Each structure stands twice: as C-alpha cells, then as structure tokens.
C-alpha positions in Angstrom: 88.2 80.1 109.0 87.5 79.6 112.9 89.7 79.7 115.8 89.6 78.0 119.0 89.2 80.5 122.1 92.1 78.6 123.4 95.6 79.1 122.0 97.3 76.0 120.3 100.5 77.1 122.4 101.3 79.4 125.0 104.4 81.5 123.6 106.6 83.3 126.3 106.2 86.7 125.7 107.5 90.3 127.0 105.0 92.9 125.8 106.6 96.4 125.2 103.9 98.8 124.9 102.7 102.6 124.8 99.0 102.4 126.1 97.2 103.5 123.9 93.5 101.9 123.4 94.8 99.2 121.1 97.6 98.5 123.3 94.9 98.1 126.2 93.4 95.4 124.0 96.7 93.8 123.4 97.5 93.5 127.1 94.2 91.7 127.7 94.9 89.1 124.6 98.3 88.6 125.8 97.4 88.0 129.4 95.0 85.3 128.4 96.8 83.6 125.6 100.6 83.9 126.5 103.2 83.3 129.0 103.7 87.0 129.8 106.8 87.5 131.5 106.5 91.4 131.9 105.3 94.7 130.3 107.4 97.4 129.6 106.4 100.9 128.5 107.8 103.5 126.1 106.8 107.0 125.3 104.6 106.9 122.1 100.9 107.3 121.9 101.3 109.4 125.1 104.2 110.7 127.3 105.9 107.9 129.2 104.2 108.8 132.6 100.9 108.4 130.9 101.7 105.2 129.2 103.2 103.8 132.3 100.2 104.8 134.4 97.6 103.3 131.8 99.8 100.0 131.9 99.4 99.9 135.5 95.6 100.6 135.2 95.3 97.5 132.8 97.3 95.2 135.1 95.0 96.3 137.9 91.8 95.7 135.8 92.7 92.2 135.0 94.1 91.2 138.1 97.5 89.7 136.8 100.8 89.4 138.7 102.9 90.6 135.9 105.9 93.2 136.5 105.6 96.4 134.8 108.8 98.5 133.9 108.9 102.1 132.6 111.5 102.7 130.0 112.3 105.4 127.2 110.7 108.7 127.4 112.1 109.9 124.0 113.2 108.5 120.8 116.9 107.8 120.1 117.1 111.0 118.1 114.9 114.1 118.1 112.0 115.0 120.3 109.1 112.9 121.3 106.2 112.7 119.2 102.7 111.6 120.7 99.4 110.8 119.2 96.9 112.7 121.2 94.9 113.2 118.0 93.8 109.7 118.2 94.3 108.6 121.9 93.5 111.8 123.7 96.0 113.4 126.0 96.0 110.5 128.6 96.3 108.0 125.9 93.3 106.3 127.2 90.8 108.9 126.9 86.9 108.0 126.6 86.4 105.8 129.8 86.3 106.4 133.6 89.1 104.2 134.6 90.1 103.7 138.2 93.5 104.8 139.5 96.3 102.0 139.8 96.7 100.6 143.0 99.7 98.4 142.5 103.3 100.2 142.3 105.6 100.1 139.3 108.3 97.6 139.6 111.1 99.3 138.1 112.2 102.4 135.8 114.8 100.6 133.8 112.9 98.7 131.3 115.9 98.3 129.0 117.8 96.3 131.7 114.7 94.3 132.4 114.4 93.3 128.8 118.1 92.1 128.6 117.7 90.3 131.8 114.5 88.6 130.4 116.1 87.6 127.3 118.9 85.6 129.2 116.5 84.3 131.9 113.8 83.0 129.6 114.6 80.5 126.7 112.4 81.0 123.5 111.3 84.5 124.6 109.3 86.5 122.0 109.5 90.3 122.4 106.3 92.0 121.2 106.7 95.6 120.9 103.5 97.5 119.9 104.9 100.9 120.2 108.0 102.9 119.0 110.8 100.5 119.1 113.3 102.6 121.3 113.3 100.1 124.2 114.1 97.1 122.1 116.8 99.1 120.2 118.4 100.1 123.4 118.4 96.7 124.8 120.2 95.5 121.6 122.8 98.2 122.0 123.2 97.3 125.4 123.9 93.7 124.7 124.5 92.3 121.5 123.4 88.8 122.4 119.7 90.0 122.8 119.1 89.2 119.2 120.4 85.9 119.0 119.0 85.0 122.5 115.5 85.6 121.6 112.7 83.5 119.5 112.1 86.5 117.7 110.2 89.9 117.5 106.6 90.0 116.7 106.0 94.0 116.2 103.1 96.2 115.4 104.5 98.8 112.9 105.1 99.9 109.3 103.3 98.8 106.1 103.2 99.8 102.5 101.4 103.1 103.4 101.5 105.5 106.4 99.4 107.3 109.0 101.7 110.0 110.3 103.1 110.7 106.8 102.3 109.4 103.3 104.6 106.5 104.2 105.3 106.8 107.7 103.2 104.7 110.2 103.5 106.0 113.6 105.6 103.5 115.6 108.3 103.5 113.1 108.0 107.2 112.3 108.3 108.2 116.0 111.7 106.5 116.2 113.1 105.4 112.9 116.6 105.1 114.0 115.5 102.6 116.7 113.4 100.6 114.2 116.3 100.4 111.6 118.3 99.0 114.6 115.7 96.3 115.2 114.9 95.6 111.4 118.7 95.1 110.9 119.2 92.9 114.0 119.2 89.5 112.4 116.5 88.4 114.8 113.4 86.7 113.2 110.8 89.6 112.9 106.9 89.2 112.0 105.6 92.7 111.1 101.9 93.4 111.8 101.7 96.7 109.6 98.8 99.0 108.5 97.9 96.6 105.7 96.7 94.0 107.9 95.7 96.0 111.0 93.5 98.1 109.0 91.4 94.9 108.4 90.9 94.7 112.2 88.4 97.4 113.0 86.3 98.1 116.2 83.1 98.4 114.4 79.9 99.3 116.5 78.7 95.8 116.4 81.9 94.4 117.7 82.0 97.2 120.5 78.6 96.3 121.6 79.6 92.5 121.7 82.3 93.6 124.3 79.7 95.8 126.2 77.3 92.8 126.5 80.0 90.9 128.5 79.2 93.3 131.4 81.5 94.2 134.2 84.1 97.1 134.7 86.6 95.7 132.1 84.4 95.1 129.4 82.4 98.3 129.8 85.6 100.2 130.1 87.1 98.7 126.9 84.0 99.3 125.0 83.8 102.9 126.1 87.6 103.2 125.0 86.9 101.8 121.5 83.8 104.2 121.0 86.2 107.0 121.6 88.9 105.5 119.8 86.7 104.8 116.6 85.1 108.2 116.8 88.7 109.8 116.6 89.6 107.4 113.8 86.7 108.2 111.7 87.1 111.8 112.4 90.7 111.6 110.9 89.6 109.7 107.8 87.4 110.2 104.7 83.7 109.5 105.5 83.0 105.9 105.2 86.6 104.8 104.7 86.5 102.8 108.1 83.9 101.4 110.1 85.6 101.8 113.5 89.1 102.4 114.7 91.9 100.0 113.7 92.8 97.7 116.5 96.5 97.3 115.4 98.4 96.0 118.4 96.4 92.9 119.4 97.4 91.5 116.0 101.1 91.4 117.1 100.2 88.9 119.9 97.7 86.8 117.8 100.3 86.3 115.1 102.1 84.2 117.8 99.2 82.5 119.6 96.9 81.8 116.6 99.1 82.0 113.4 96.5 80.1 111.3 94.3 83.4 111.5 97.0 85.2 109.1 98.4 85.1 105.8 102.1 86.2 105.4 104.8 86.7 102.9 108.4 86.9 103.3 110.0 90.2 102.3 113.2 92.3 102.8 112.2 95.4 104.9 114.6 98.3 105.9 113.7 101.6 107.6 114.3 104.9 105.9 115.8 107.3 108.3 117.0 110.3 106.1 114.3 111.3 103.5 112.6 114.6 103.6 109.2 113.0 102.8 110.0 109.3 103.6 111.6 109.3 107.1 110.1 106.3 108.9 109.0 104.5 105.9 109.2 100.7 105.9 110.6 100.0 102.5 109.3 96.5 101.5 111.0 95.0 98.7 108.2 93.4 96.5 110.4 92.8 93.7 110.5 89.4 92.1 114.3 89.9 90.9 116.4 86.7 91.6 119.2 89.2 92.8 117.2 90.7 95.5 118.3 90.9 99.1 117.2 87.9 101.3 113.9 88.5 103.3 114.4 89.4 106.9 110.7 90.0 107.9 107.4 87.9 107.7 105.1 90.7 106.7 101.4 89.9 107.7 99.1 90.5 104.8 95.7 89.1 105.7 93.8 88.3 109.0 90.6 86.6 109.6 89.0 89.4 111.5 85.8 87.8 113.0 87.9 85.0 114.3 90.3 87.5 115.7 87.8 89.4 117.4 86.1 86.2 118.9 89.4 85.8 120.6 89.5 89.3 122.0 86.1 89.0 123.3 86.9 85.4 124.9 90.0 87.0 126.5 87.8 90.0 128.0 85.2 87.3 129.2 88.0 85.3 131.0 89.0 88.3 133.2 85.3 89.2 133.9 84.0 87.9 137.2 
C-alpha cells in the first residue's frame, strides 16, 4: 500500500497531548496534514509544567501559529502518574532543545476545548495522552459529545504496558477514559495492538536525520533516546525501536486507507485490583452483544505511515 504525502482531506483537529517523544511526532504530523485549531496539554508522560513546555518548544520549532493551552495537572481520581522511565524526567529527554520563545495562550484547556467544539463544525478531538481534559470538557458541557465529528485517540488495547492489561493513557486516568468511551461520540482507538506495529527503527531514525536541520536532527535524537528506553524495558529482540503510538491517532483521520479497523464495544475497567485501566474489548460473535461504540484500529501500513512522518518533517525544514 502506498500513500500520497498530501492528505486526501484536511480534517479540523484539536490535539490534546502530553509531550512525550511520540506526541512530538504527532504534533508535526497534525501541523502538516490537518486544520489544527489548537493544542491543549495534560499531565501524563511528564508533569503538566513539562508537557506544556514541550508543546511550546514544538510549536516554535515548527513555526506554526496555533494556540497552546495548558490543562489538567492530575487525573480525576488519585495522584498523578508519569512515565519518566520511558520519556525521561523532562518528557523529551535525548535532544538539546531550544527554550520556547512564544508565550502560553491560556491555562484553561477545558474551556478552550468546549469553546472550540462550539466555534468549529466537524471538529475532531485527538487526545494522545490521558483523557482528563476531554472528560472534564464533557462534564462541563454535555453538548460537546454531540457537537464534535468524533474522537480519534491513542490509548488502550488488548494488552497493557503499565499493567498486564492497562495501557498508560487509560491506566493514568481510567475514570476520565470511561466518561469518554461512554459519551456516545464516535471514537477511533489507536491502541497498543496497532501502535506496536509502528516502530522507530534505526533505519527510520536515520531517514529523519538525513533530512537535516534543527527539527529533523532533534527528532532523530529524541527517537534514539526513546527507542533505547523502550528496548531496555522489553525482552531482547522484541522491538526494533520505540513504538510511535501517537501519530497514528492523527493519521487515522488524514490517511484512513493506511489502516484496517474493526467495530467493537469497548468499556474501561475502573475498579479491578489487577485490571484497573483495562480497555475491555468485546470480541464475541454473540448476536446479543452490545452495539459497537469504537472503531478499533488493528493494522497499519507502517512504511507508508513513516513516509508521511518524514514528509511532514521535511515540509517544516528550511
């Protein structure tokens, strides 16, 4: 399967993120291939101060005129949980990144999300971190779920990475995730089953580095660190590089032909001693099963997807 470097359509997108190495790639892909109406930040891969700082860094590196608003610093229930064991303490360890030079546009991401849903028709919310901001927006304004075109999220899967069954974004705030999954909004889920197919292999990292320039070299350095941490945390030989989860939630909207998907009923476990944060995907073929509420991505053409990543980076390289 091949993919044009230009999207067949430019969906209108609000990106909610917790940068994060793969979030940084998602920002680049969204800036190139969508009508990006704003970026909101949430605590996740790192504390909120760091994820917000990192989003501002990426905005400056790309030179894009997009508002950035910071949001929730903790989950709906319990204490914040971060992923320094994967992303480093800053959230973007591994590269010598410049300090941001443009100011934060606001500190109320939830209100910004609500307002955007009313100001823009056919808006897609693309959360690639814990779902706290999205859930709070839905609680603040019950019309959000009906106003939007849908939600394309990175999270969940049939296996976990923070527990046997809990993927980080869902595990970090299961209560928020369950609000979102039960909202009635159309949902596309890029879970670990598909994102582990999309790895930052050494050859792919060198393709980025060969583009040259601050952006490409910085991203290559980031992915070297990210892949090192990923491989350190997995059985030897299991992965050829870090799993680049978050860009797939963007590409599922801009280049849907790259993916295979299946419609399933999905709920989030919030109580289990061993299963809290699990996305329970109903794979049964019983006639009397619940109606599907999620389009679960099951396959990605990884080479074609990475072609789009490199094209996006090259676009923002002088």
